C-alpha positions as CSV (number, residue, x, y, z in Angstrom):
1,M,-18.6,5.2,15.8
2,F,-18.1,5.1,19.6
3,F,-16.3,2.4,21.5
4,L,-16.5,1.7,25.2
5,H,-13.2,0.9,27.0
6,P,-11.3,0.1,23.8
7,A,-8.4,-2.3,24.2
8,P,-5.0,-1.1,23.0
9,V,-3.4,-2.7,20.0
10,M,-0.2,-4.6,20.5
11,I,3.1,-4.6,18.6
12,H,5.0,-7.9,18.8
13,P,8.8,-8.5,18.4
14,F,9.8,-11.2,15.9
15,R,13.1,-12.9,15.0
16,A,13.7,-11.6,11.4
17,F,15.3,-13.5,8.5
18,R,17.1,-11.0,6.4
19,P,19.9,-10.2,4.0
20,S,23.2,-9.0,5.4
21,Q,24.5,-5.6,4.5
22,S,26.8,-7.1,1.8
23,I,23.9,-8.4,-0.3
24,V,20.9,-6.2,0.6
25,A,21.1,-4.0,-2.5
26,E,20.8,-7.1,-4.7
27,V,17.8,-8.5,-2.7
28,V,15.4,-5.7,-2.0
29,C,12.6,-4.8,-4.4
30,P,9.3,-2.9,-4.6
31,P,6.1,-4.4,-3.2
32,Y,4.4,-7.0,-5.4
33,D,1.4,-4.7,-6.1
34,V,3.1,-1.6,-7.5
35,I,4.6,-3.4,-10.5
36,D,3.3,-5.9,-13.0
37,T,4.9,-9.1,-14.2
38,A,6.8,-7.5,-17.1
39,E,8.2,-4.7,-14.8
40,A,9.2,-7.3,-12.2
41,R,11.0,-9.5,-14.8
42,A,12.9,-6.4,-16.0
43,L,13.9,-5.3,-12.5
44,A,15.1,-8.8,-11.5
45,Q,17.1,-9.3,-14.7
46,G,20.7,-10.3,-13.7
47,K,19.8,-10.4,-10.0
48,A,19.7,-14.0,-8.8
49,L,18.8,-13.0,-5.3
50,S,16.1,-10.5,-6.1
51,F,13.2,-10.9,-3.7
52,L,10.9,-10.4,-6.7
53,R,11.5,-14.1,-7.3
54,V,9.7,-14.8,-4.0
55,I,6.8,-12.3,-4.3
56,R,6.5,-12.4,-8.1
57,P,7.7,-16.0,-8.8
58,E,6.0,-16.1,-12.2
59,I,9.0,-14.2,-13.6
60,D,11.0,-17.4,-13.4
61,L,8.4,-19.3,-15.4
62,P,7.7,-19.1,-19.2
63,E,6.2,-15.8,-20.3
64,G,2.4,-16.0,-20.4
65,T,2.2,-18.2,-17.3
66,D,-0.9,-17.4,-15.3
67,E,0.3,-15.7,-12.2
68,H,-2.3,-17.6,-10.2
69,A,-1.1,-21.0,-11.4
70,D,-0.1,-23.7,-8.8
71,A,3.4,-23.6,-10.2
72,V,3.7,-19.9,-9.3
73,Y,2.9,-20.5,-5.6
74,A,5.1,-23.5,-5.4
75,G,7.9,-21.6,-7.1
76,G,7.7,-18.7,-4.6
77,A,7.9,-21.1,-1.7
78,K,10.8,-23.0,-3.2
79,R,12.7,-19.8,-3.8
80,L,12.1,-18.6,-0.2
81,Q,13.3,-21.9,1.2
82,A,16.4,-21.8,-0.9
83,L,17.3,-18.5,0.7
84,L,17.5,-20.1,4.1
85,S,20.7,-21.8,3.1
86,T,22.1,-19.0,0.9
87,D,25.3,-17.3,1.9
88,G,24.6,-13.7,3.0
89,F,21.2,-14.3,4.6
90,V,21.0,-14.4,8.4
91,W,18.6,-14.8,11.3
92,D,18.7,-12.0,13.8
93,A,19.9,-13.3,17.2
94,Q,16.7,-12.7,19.0
95,P,13.1,-11.4,18.5
96,S,13.2,-7.6,18.2
97,L,11.3,-4.6,17.0
98,Y,13.0,-2.4,14.4
99,V,12.9,1.3,13.6
100,Y,12.5,1.8,9.8
101,Q,13.2,5.2,8.2
102,L,12.5,6.1,4.6
103,A,14.3,9.3,3.6
104,T,14.2,11.2,0.3
105,P,16.0,14.5,-0.4
106,T,12.9,16.4,0.6
107,R,11.3,14.5,3.5
108,S,11.5,11.4,5.7
109,Q,9.1,9.2,7.6
110,T,10.1,6.8,10.4
111,G,8.1,4.0,11.9
112,I,8.3,0.8,13.8
113,F,8.7,-2.5,12.0
114,A,6.9,-5.1,14.1
115,C,4.4,-7.8,14.0
116,V,0.7,-7.1,14.7
117,S,-2.1,-9.4,15.7
118,V,-4.6,-11.1,13.4
119,D,-6.9,-10.9,16.4
120,D,-6.6,-7.1,16.5
121,Y,-7.3,-7.0,12.8
122,D,-10.4,-9.3,13.1
123,A,-11.7,-7.3,16.1
124,G,-11.5,-4.0,14.2
125,R,-8.6,-2.5,16.2
126,I,-6.6,-2.5,12.9
127,V,-9.1,-0.5,10.8
128,R,-9.5,-0.7,7.1
129,H,-10.9,1.9,4.7
130,E,-11.2,-0.1,1.5
131,N,-13.0,-3.3,0.4
132,T,-10.8,-6.1,-0.8
133,R,-11.2,-8.1,-4.0
134,Q,-11.7,-11.8,-3.7
135,D,-9.1,-12.7,-6.4
136,K,-6.4,-10.6,-4.8
137,E,-7.2,-12.0,-1.4
138,D,-7.0,-15.5,-2.7
139,D,-3.6,-14.8,-4.4
140,R,-1.9,-13.5,-1.3
141,T,-3.5,-16.1,1.0
142,W,-2.1,-18.9,-1.2
143,H,1.4,-17.3,-1.2
144,I,1.4,-17.1,2.6
145,L,0.1,-20.7,3.0
146,E,2.7,-22.1,0.6
147,Q,5.6,-20.2,2.0
148,R,4.6,-20.6,5.7
149,A,5.8,-17.0,6.0
150,H,4.8,-13.4,5.6
151,A,7.2,-12.2,3.0
152,E,6.1,-8.5,2.9
153,P,5.0,-6.0,5.5
154,V,1.9,-3.8,5.4
155,M,1.9,-0.1,6.1
156,L,-0.2,1.1,9.0
157,T,-0.6,4.5,10.7
158,Y,-1.6,5.7,14.2
159,R,-2.2,9.0,16.0
160,D,1.1,10.3,17.3
161,V,2.4,9.3,20.8
162,D,5.2,11.4,22.2
163,A,6.8,8.6,24.2
164,V,7.0,6.4,21.1
165,G,8.7,9.2,19.1
166,E,11.3,9.7,21.9
167,L,12.2,6.0,21.9
168,V,12.4,6.0,18.1
169,A,14.8,9.0,18.1
170,A,17.0,7.3,20.8
171,T,17.1,4.1,18.8
172,M,18.4,5.9,15.7
173,K,21.5,7.1,17.5
174,A,22.9,3.5,17.4
175,E,24.5,1.8,14.4
176,P,21.9,0.7,11.8
177,T,21.2,-2.9,11.3
178,L,20.7,-2.4,7.5
179,H,20.9,0.4,5.1
180,V,20.2,0.6,1.3
181,Q,19.7,3.3,-1.2
182,V,17.1,2.7,-3.9
183,G,16.8,5.5,-6.3
184,E,16.2,8.7,-4.3
185,V,15.0,6.8,-1.2
186,A,17.4,5.8,1.6
187,H,16.0,2.8,3.6
188,T,17.5,2.3,7.1
189,L,16.7,-0.2,9.8
190,W,17.8,-0.2,13.5
191,A,17.1,-2.9,16.0
192,V,15.3,-1.6,19.1
193,A,17.4,-2.1,22.2
194,D,14.6,-2.1,24.8
195,V,11.7,-3.9,23.3
196,A,9.6,-3.9,26.5
197,A,9.9,-0.1,26.8
198,M,8.8,0.4,23.2
199,Q,5.8,-1.9,23.7
200,Q,4.9,0.0,26.9
201,A,5.1,3.4,25.1
202,F,2.9,2.0,22.4
203,S,0.3,0.6,24.8
204,T,-1.7,3.8,24.7
205,V,-2.5,3.4,21.0
206,E,-6.1,2.2,20.7
207,R,-6.3,1.8,16.9
208,L,-4.1,1.2,13.9
209,Y,-5.2,2.3,10.4
210,V,-4.4,0.4,7.3
211,A,-2.6,2.8,4.9
212,D,-1.3,0.3,2.3
213,G,-1.8,-3.4,2.2
214,H,-5.5,-4.2,2.7
215,H,-5.2,-7.5,0.7
216,R,-2.2,-8.6,2.7
217,C,-4.0,-7.9,6.0
218,K,-7.0,-9.9,4.9
219,A,-4.8,-12.7,3.5
220,S,-3.0,-12.9,6.8
221,S,-6.3,-13.3,8.6
222,R,-7.5,-15.9,6.2
223,A,-4.3,-17.9,6.5
224,A,-4.5,-17.9,10.3
225,G,-8.1,-19.0,10.1
226,E,-7.2,-21.9,7.8
227,L,-4.2,-23.1,9.9
228,R,-5.5,-22.6,13.5
229,G,-6.2,-26.0,15.1
230,T,-4.5,-28.0,12.3
231,A,-1.2,-29.8,12.2
232,G,0.3,-27.0,10.2
233,H,-0.5,-24.4,12.9
234,A,2.4,-22.5,14.3
235,P,2.3,-19.4,16.6
236,G,3.7,-17.2,14.0
237,V,0.6,-17.4,11.8
238,D,-1.3,-15.4,14.4
239,V,0.7,-12.3,13.7
240,F,1.9,-10.6,10.6
241,P,4.5,-7.9,9.8
242,A,3.7,-4.2,9.5
243,V,5.5,-0.9,9.6
244,V,3.5,1.5,11.8
245,F,4.0,5.2,11.2
246,P,2.7,8.2,13.2
247,M,0.1,10.1,11.1
248,S,2.2,13.3,11.2
249,E,4.8,11.7,9.1
250,M,2.6,10.2,6.4
251,A,2.3,11.7,3.0
252,I,-0.5,10.8,0.5
253,M,-0.3,11.4,-3.2
254,P,-3.3,11.6,-5.5
255,Y,-4.7,8.5,-7.1
256,N,-5.7,9.6,-10.6
257,R,-8.3,8.1,-12.9
258,I,-8.5,7.3,-16.6
259,L,-11.3,6.0,-18.8
260,R,-10.5,3.7,-21.7
261,T,-13.6,4.5,-23.7
262,L,-16.3,7.2,-23.7
263,P,-20.0,7.1,-24.4
264,C,-19.7,10.4,-26.3
265,S,-17.1,12.5,-28.0
266,K,-14.5,14.3,-25.9
267,A,-15.9,17.6,-26.9
268,E,-19.4,16.5,-25.8
269,L,-18.0,15.4,-22.4
270,A,-16.4,18.8,-21.9
271,K,-19.7,20.6,-22.8
272,G,-21.6,18.2,-20.5
273,I,-19.3,19.0,-17.5
274,D,-19.3,22.7,-18.4
275,F,-23.1,22.7,-18.3
276,A,-23.7,20.4,-15.3
277,L,-21.0,21.8,-13.0
278,G,-21.1,25.4,-13.8
279,G,-18.1,26.1,-15.9
280,L,-14.8,24.8,-17.2
281,S,-11.5,26.6,-17.1
282,W,-9.0,26.1,-19.9
283,D,-5.4,25.1,-19.6
284,P,-5.3,24.9,-15.8
285,S,-2.4,23.3,-13.9
286,P,-2.4,19.5,-14.5
287,S,-2.2,19.2,-10.7
288,P,-5.2,20.7,-8.8
289,A,-4.2,23.3,-6.3
290,R,-6.9,22.8,-3.7
291,P,-9.4,20.3,-2.5
292,G,-12.6,20.0,-4.6
293,H,-10.8,21.0,-7.8
294,V,-10.2,18.4,-10.6
295,S,-8.0,18.8,-13.7
296,M,-9.2,16.8,-16.8
297,Y,-7.0,15.9,-19.8
298,L,-8.7,15.2,-23.2
299,G,-5.6,14.9,-25.4
300,R,-3.3,17.2,-27.4
301,E,-6.1,18.9,-29.3
302,L,-8.4,19.8,-26.4
303,G,-5.8,19.9,-23.7
304,W,-6.4,20.3,-20.0
305,H,-9.6,21.6,-18.4
306,G,-10.4,22.4,-14.8
307,F,-13.6,22.2,-12.9
308,V,-14.9,22.4,-9.3
309,L,-16.8,19.6,-7.8
310,P,-20.2,20.6,-6.3
311,K,-20.9,20.0,-2.6
312,T,-22.7,16.7,-2.0
313,Q,-26.0,16.3,-0.3
314,R,-25.0,12.8,0.9
315,E,-24.3,12.6,4.6
316,T,-21.3,10.6,5.4
317,V,-17.6,11.7,5.7
318,A,-16.8,9.2,2.9
319,D,-19.2,11.0,0.6
320,Q,-17.3,14.3,1.1
321,L,-14.1,13.0,-0.5
322,D,-13.1,14.4,-3.8
323,V,-12.9,10.9,-5.3
324,A,-16.5,10.2,-4.1
325,R,-17.8,13.5,-5.5
326,L,-16.2,12.8,-8.9
327,S,-18.1,9.6,-9.0
328,E,-21.3,11.2,-7.9
329,F,-21.3,14.1,-10.3
330,V,-19.3,12.9,-13.3
331,L,-18.4,9.2,-13.5
332,E,-21.8,7.8,-12.6
333,P,-24.3,10.2,-14.3
334,M,-22.2,11.1,-17.4
335,L,-20.0,8.1,-18.0
336,G,-21.9,5.1,-16.6
337,I,-19.3,4.1,-14.0
338,T,-21.5,2.9,-11.2
339,D,-19.0,0.5,-9.6
340,A,-15.4,1.5,-9.9
341,R,-14.2,-1.7,-8.2
342,T,-15.5,-3.9,-11.0
343,N,-15.9,-1.8,-14.1
344,Q,-13.1,-2.6,-16.5
345,N,-13.5,0.8,-18.3
346,I,-11.9,2.7,-15.5
347,A,-8.3,2.4,-14.4
348,F,-6.2,4.1,-11.7
349,V,-2.8,5.8,-12.0
350,G,-0.7,6.4,-8.8
351,G,0.4,9.9,-8.3
352,I,4.1,8.9,-8.2
353,R,3.8,8.5,-12.0
354,G,3.0,12.1,-12.4
355,T,0.6,13.9,-14.7
356,A,2.9,13.3,-17.7
357,E,1.8,9.7,-17.5
358,L,-1.8,10.8,-17.8
359,E,-1.0,12.8,-20.9
360,R,0.9,9.8,-22.4
361,L,-1.9,7.4,-21.8
362,V,-4.4,9.7,-23.5
363,D,-2.1,10.8,-26.3
364,E,-1.2,7.3,-27.2
365,G,-4.8,6.1,-27.2
366,H,-4.7,3.9,-24.1
367,A,-7.3,6.2,-22.6
368,Q,-9.8,8.8,-23.8
369,V,-9.8,11.0,-20.7
370,A,-7.8,11.4,-17.5
371,F,-8.8,13.0,-14.3
372,S,-6.0,14.5,-12.1
373,M,-7.1,14.6,-8.4
374,Y,-6.2,16.5,-5.3
375,P,-4.8,14.0,-2.8
376,T,-6.9,12.7,0.1
377,S,-5.6,13.7,3.5
378,I,-4.5,11.4,6.2
379,A,-7.1,13.1,8.5
380,E,-9.8,12.2,6.0
381,L,-8.6,8.6,5.9
382,M,-8.8,8.3,9.7
383,D,-12.2,10.0,9.8
384,V,-13.6,7.6,7.3
385,S,-12.1,4.6,9.1
386,D,-13.3,5.8,12.6
387,A,-16.8,6.0,11.1
388,A,-16.6,2.4,10.0
389,L,-17.0,3.5,6.4
390,L,-15.2,2.7,3.2
391,M,-13.5,4.9,0.7
392,P,-14.0,4.5,-3.0
393,P,-11.3,2.2,-4.5
394,K,-7.9,3.7,-5.0
395,S,-8.4,6.8,-3.0
396,T,-4.9,7.1,-1.6
397,W,-1.3,6.5,-2.9
398,F,1.3,6.5,-0.2
399,E,4.9,7.3,-1.1
400,P,7.6,6.4,-0.6
401,K,6.8,2.7,-0.6
402,L,8.2,0.1,1.8
403,L,10.8,-2.3,0.4
404,S,10.2,-6.0,0.2
405,G,13.0,-8.4,1.2
406,L,14.4,-6.4,4.2
407,L,12.8,-8.5,7.0
408,V,10.9,-11.8,6.5
409,H,8.6,-13.3,9.2
410,F,8.4,-17.1,9.2
411,F,5.7,-18.9,11.1
412,Q,8.4,-20.9,12.9
413,E,12.0,-19.8,13.4
414,Q,14.3,-22.0,11.4
415,G,17.7,-20.5,12.1
């Protein structure tokens, strides 16, 4: 797709509400969409200030409560309002941009924590690569409207800009605003001293790409649309928080697939793939070594098999992706999965859980077969987005994940 005279996207400072250093470890938590209710309840056990009580408020209601019940949305809003008067939470003195680094023992990635514009999202300058589901859109929209705040940031990426990188590096020489270690990941925030200079450096960026948080982006747009022109409208609804990372620092892990049932025996599936795709290898590595290769697990008795995906005759860059070719040559014709977004027989397992999780799911009978994929690249994500196309669902798993509860963006400053 070609754009004439594209306008740059804007990053906007905001006055963050946040925990102080003394309580940050008790507050922060994973994003709402990487854990289920049971996992959230376990993680929040004994932590009265856990931000899971804001983004997963069903954990404070009786077990079995529908997470889309009115009481859940009201409970999250009530919990967030309570934090406004809780010792240890503070409002930063003035609107700012923030540098946010996530560092593991083997790598780090550093971006800018800012607000981005709903208008930029609606105009396609913040580019998506996946469709959203109505039920998940509705859920996050209601949380935003009830809380009158954006409680969690989305993850965006952009093509590297040297001037931005230089200002980020200079900012990191100062004392951090917040620091917390969660598992193997160190999360550190610095307030940007010269906001105008950072905005100017960023002004050459023409597009941002959604990496993680499609439903939160869409929900932010819907919330703004509902409140604009009403008595409940506040300027803060027109922007939403994001951490924007240069593409060179982004790492994508595979998003693997499992099928709960099969229309044939496991042995017949192996024979069918062997015949249709030109040969199976036995006992390959559970993690494919190169693009176009897939590892398949059929349980302890039949073990791991490897196969190579044929080249597609379809034309678009999205059709060339490994996850798309798996659908074209295996999931659709052999297993009847024509719409992976809605078919309840297929499920997706993030690469962070490892191939041992695939083995467990099959060995314990939760799935009949697992497909271990080679990860989609960040260049492929951008190519698909630039072509205004969509990837198959669950094509990318970004790691490490952003923390929730570090910085909250209220529609109106209250401190």
